[in-house]
Every structure is written in structure tokens, then in C-alpha cells.
N, C-alpha and C positions, 0 to 999 in steps of 0.2 A: 683580131683587131685590138687596138689599144683602147683603154677607157677614155671617156671624155676628159679633157684637161680643164681644170678649174683655174689654174694659175698660168700666166704667160711664161715663156722660157726666160731664164736668167742667163747673163753672160759674165764671165770673168776673163779679163785680158791678161795675157802674159806679155809683158813689155820687154822686147829684145830687139829694139831698133827695126831694121828691115826684115827681121825674122819673127816679129810679133804675131800673135794669133789669139783667137778667142776660144774659150771653153764654153760650149752651149749646154745648158742644164735645164731639163724639164721632162715632162711626160709626153709620149707620142712623137718623139723627134725623128725616129726612123722614117716615118711617113710624111714628115713635114718638108715641103720643098725648100723652105728657107734654110734648112740644115745644110743643104748642099750647094747653096748659091755661092758664086764668086770663088769657087775653088780653081786651082790652076787648070787651064784648058788642056785637053788631051783627047786623043782618039780612043784610048783604051784605059780600062781600070782593072785592077786585080784585087779581089777580095780574099784576104787571108783569114781563115777561121779554123775551127776545130770540130771534131766529131760530136761534141756535146752541143755546141752553139748552132752549128749549121742547120739542123732540123727545125730549130726554133725561129731563127731570124735571118738566115741567108737569103731566102727568096724575097723577103720584104726589102732588104737592102738592095738586092739586085734590081727589083722593080723600081725603086727610087733612082738608081743610078743609070738605068737604061734610057731614061729620058735625057741624059746629059752626055753619055759616051756611046760611040758607035758599037763598041764591043765591051762586054763586062765578063771577065773570066773569074774563076775562083780556084783556090787550092784549099783542101780540107786536111788539116794536120791531126795527128793523134793528140789526145787531150792529156795533159799532165806535166808537172815540173820535170819529170824524168826524161821528157822528150825535148827539153830546151837545150838542144845540142847541135853540133855541126851537121849530122845526118838529116835532121828535120829542117834545119835552115836551108840545106841544099835543095829540099823539095820546093821551096819558094823560088829559088833561082832556076830550078828546072822548069817550073811553070812559066816564069817570065821569059826564058829563052825559047821554050817550045812554042809560045804564042807570038814570038817575034816582037816582044814589047820594047819600046824605045825609051829614050831618056825623059820623055814627058809623061809616060804612063804613071798613073796615080795608084798607089797601094792603099787599101782600106783594111785596117786591123780590126776585125770584128770578133771580140772575145775578151778574155781576162788578161792578166798581166803577162802571161807566157806568150800569148799570141801577139800582144802589143810590142813586147820586147823583141821578138823575132822578126815581125814584119817591119819594125822600125830599123833594126840592124840590116835587114835585107835592103830596105829603101836607101839607107846610108851608103851601102856598098855597091848596089847594082849600077853599072855605068857611072860609078863615082857619085851617085846621088840622084834619086828621083823623089818626087813629092809623095807624102803619105798623110793619111788622116786616121786618127784614133777614134774608134767607135767602141768604147769599153762597155762590157756587159756584166761586170762584177763590181761590187762596192769597192773592193780593194783597188781595182784599176781606175774607177771613176775618181777616187779621192787621192790617188797617189801615182801609180805606175804609168798612167797614160799621159801625165802632165810633166813637162820639164825636159823632155828630150833624151832621157837615159835609155839606151838600147843595148842589149847584150844577150849572150848565151852563157850557159854554165860550163865549167870544166870540172872533171872529177875531183880536182884538188881545191876548187874554190868557186863560189857562186858569183855569177855576173862578172867574171874576170876578163871576158873577151867581148868587146863591144865598142860603141861610139856614142858621143853626144850628137844627136841629130833631131832637130825640132820638127814636130808635125805642122801641117798647114792649118789644122783645126782639130779640136776634140769635141765630139758629140756624145754627151751623157744622157741617154734616154732612160729615165728612171723606171719606166715600165719594165725594162729588162730585169730589174731586181726582183720582180715577182716570181720569176722562175728559178731564182738562185737557191740552191740547197741551203738549209739552215747553217750547216758547218761553214760554207763559203761566206755567208752573211757575217757570221761571227769573225771569221778571218779578216774581212774587210773592216770591221769595227776596230780592230787593233790599230790600223793605220789612221782611223779617225781619232781614236783616243790619244795617240802620240802627239797630236798637234797642241793639246792642252798643256802638258808639262813643259814642252819646249818653247811655246810662243804665246799662249793665250789662256791664262787662268780662268777668265770668264767663260770661255768655250768649254773648258773642263767642267765648270759648274753646270753648264747647260747639258753636257753629255750625261752627267750623273743624274740630272733631273729627268732626262728623256731617254735613258737607256732602254726602258721597257717599250716605249713607243718605237724606237729604232728596231728592236728585235721583232716587234709586231709589224714592221714595214709600213708604218703610217706615212703617207706620202709627204705631208708637210715637214715631218721630222727628218725624213731622208733627204728632202730637198735642201733643208738648212744645213744638214751635216755635210753634204757634198759641196755645197756652195762655200761654206766657211772654210772647209779643208782646202779647197782649190784656191781660195783667196790667200790663205797663209802660204801655201806652196808657191803661188804666183809671186808674192812679195819676196820670198827668199830666192827663187830662181832668177827673178829680175835683177837682183843684186849680185848673184854669184852663180852664173849659168853652169860653169864647169867644175864646181865643187873645189875651188881653191881655198875656201875658208868657211863662210857662213853656211853654205848649203849642206855641209856635212852634218849639221844638227838634225836634218831630216832623217838621218840614219839612227836615231835613238832606238835602242833595242836591237838593232840589226847586226852588230858585231857578234853578240851572243847568239842571236837568232840564226844567222847564216852558218855558224858553227854547228848548231843543232841540225839544220837541214843537210849540210854536207856530211856530218857524222852519222846520221841515221840513214842517209841515202835520200836523194831528192824525191819528193813526192810522199814520203812516209808521213811527215807533218806538212800541212799547208803553210805557205810562207807567212800568212798572218798569224797562225798559231805559234810559229817559232818566234815571230816578232813580239807577240804578246808576252810570251814567257821571257824573252830576251829583255823586255822593258822592266820586268820585275827584277831581273838580275842587275840591270843597269841602275835601277833605283837604289838597290842595296849597296852597290858600289858607290853611287853618288853620296849616300849617307856616310860611308866609311871615309870618303875623301873630304868630308866637312861641308857637304852641300845641304840637301834637304834633310829634315828630321824624320824620326821613325813614324810619326803620325802621318806625314805626307806619303811615305812609302806604303804604309798600310792602306791609306785611302785609295791610291791609284791601283794597288794590287787587288783590292776588293772590287773596284770597277772593272778591271780586266777579267776577274772571275765572273762577275755578273754578265759580262758580254759573252760568256760561254767559252772562254779561252783558257788554256792550261797556264798555271802559275808555277808549276814544278817541272824542271827539265829532265831529260833522260840522263841516266848515269853513264856518260861516255868515258868518264875519268877526267880529272883536272888536266892532266898532261895532254890528253887528246884535244880537249877544248883549246888549250893554249896553242897547240900546234896548228889547229885549224884557224884560229884567230890571227895568227901571225901572217897568214896569207890574205887577210882582209885588205881591201883597197885603201883603208885609212892607215894601215900599218906603215911605219917609216923606219927603215934600216932595222927591220926585225922587231921594232918596238910597237906593241899593240896600242892603238889609240881608241878610246871609248867616248861615246857621247854621254855626258853626265849632266844631271840637273843641278845647277848651282843654287837656284831658288825657283819656286813655281813660276813658269813662264820664261825662264832664262836657262839656256843650255850652252855647253861648251865642249870642246873636244880635248881630252886630256889623256895622258899616260897614267898607268896605275901599277904599283908594285905587284909582281906575280903572286906574292904571298897573300895580298888582299884579294886578288882575283880568285885564288884557290879557296879562300874563306867564303867568298860569295857562292862559288860553285858547290862547296860542301853543304851549305844550308839551302841551296836552290835546286838540287837534283836528287833523284833517287831511282 
């Protein structure tokens, strides 16, 4: 059972016209009937989860959903970034087809970013689109991957290269699920919290610095504020640029370097948030070289990333291997790598950079 909740749930709205939806944030939300009110009507629901999350939360979600759907099915996937592929995605389609699910069936993504990405992609594809709900159980998923409608699987040559933009009907962030999160996963999630400060909100960066110990200690009020403010920033960006034609690309701060680390090492060797944390350090150093932020700001954010328990030195894949992998990044244009850089605290831009400067950054940022 969840602990008694002292604060009422909070909501953040993603404004996308007739595809708008709410992110519901609070403790004990899995068991709260209001979390599941007014979802698209259907006879059946399919819960997509994984082998780590299922023993912890599957039965609670099933119990909540059985009051609303005549049939609640589930599919339990293997856990890990290395399983974010076609074979695992097909297990979701197998479950939908074997249970005779129709175009009104609602999918529920119960887990972290991998589960959310794959369940969302399955929902976008099955019968050309069925409703789905994000129920993120990791900090990283609550503050980033569950929000905004990006769904995808990985390819051996590039991360998240096969997917679709497809918005959920709702996001339900039960903060109680963060209690069972391993410390390494908590730190990984903090990378995606930290990124919002340099790209959009210097005051939030100040707050994270002052409250990093409280976040690492999982203090409920600190986590609630971190999740809500992160979602507010992402909601504002997504509302202006849903399909990443411009502004939304700033949310990928640290990701161009980070995705290269993940692909170069092999998916799952580093957690996504670990790679992004290290990637932000690289991106900050590149920002300084391109005439953006000064050395003091680079050192300040690097120190915060380290305090969050994240790596600040990347693996020595070799500069040419990094460049090769980054040329397959989704932001690359005509083979030219595009990086999210910080022009000044709170303002980011997407820019190209000379390979020689990128090599210099990699030389001082890897070993």
C-alpha cells in the first residue's frame, strides 16, 4: 500500500488542440480512481510492463483497471535498453492480436522509458493507432520520456531511429513508485531534470543545486517539485513544437554525445541518463568553444552532474567513432552533425560545429 498523501495531486496540461492531455503528478495515484477517469471507452485494456516492474505494480494497476474494462490483459517484456528492438516490440503486437484486441483497446505503459517508448510505438502502429496511457515508474520517464509523444525503438546503427510521434491520452506519475527505484536509476533520472536548467530556466538550476541532496534522499516534496517543473518546461516546449521542427530540439541537450556513448558501448552498458549526463558535460565544453557560456558555468553544471552521481568522463571510443555515430543522429542534416549548445544560461540553440572542435572536446572528455 502507498503511504498517506499529504499533498493533493498536481496537473500539468500539454496543449495540443484536440490531442491535449494532462500529466497527473502525486503520491498514491495508482490506487486513486480519479487517475483513470474519462479515459477513452473500451472493452479491453493491455498493460505493457517489464520483468522488474511487474512484480511491484502490475497487480495494483490491474485492480484499478478491472473496474473500468471488461478484460485487462498484460504483456511482460524483458527489462533493459538492449531489448528496445523489433523482436520485443513484436511481443506487444502478438499479445494484442492473440487477445483479439480492436482499435479501441487502450494500452497502458507501466514502466520506465523503454516500456513507454515501445508501448507508445505499438499503440501508434496497431490498427493505425489505438489510445494509450503512460504510467511512468522511473524518474527519467516521469520528467521526460513519458511526456510529449515521442515513441521509438533502437537500431544497431542509431538510437530511437525508428518510431513515430504519437501522443498519450494521459500521463500518470505516481511518485510512490520512485521509492523502489535503484539509486543508479534515480541518478539517471536526475540527468533529465538537470538539463532543464541550462536550456530554459536558470532559477530551476539554482533550485536543483540547493536541493540535490534532498532529491537523492527521495524527499517527497523535492521530487514533486522536480517532476512538476520539468513537466511544465517540457509542456511549454512541446506545445510550441510538437514534431521537433525547431524549438523542441533543445530538449536533446547532451543527447547527441549521449546517444553516441550508448550506441558505441552497446545499448544497456550505460543507462540513458548516465550517457546524457556525460553528454551534457561534452556539450557544455563545446558551447564554451563556440562562444557561448564561460568556463565558470561549465564547471558549475559539471559539478552538479557529478553530485547527482553521474559520470562526467566518457568512454574512449575514439573521436572518429564518436563522429561516425553522431552523424546518424536525428538532428544531423546532410551528414552535418547538429549539437544543442548553451548560448547563455537558460537559452539553448541547435548549431553545427567544426569537427576539429568536437575532437578537442572528446579529447578532454574521454578516457
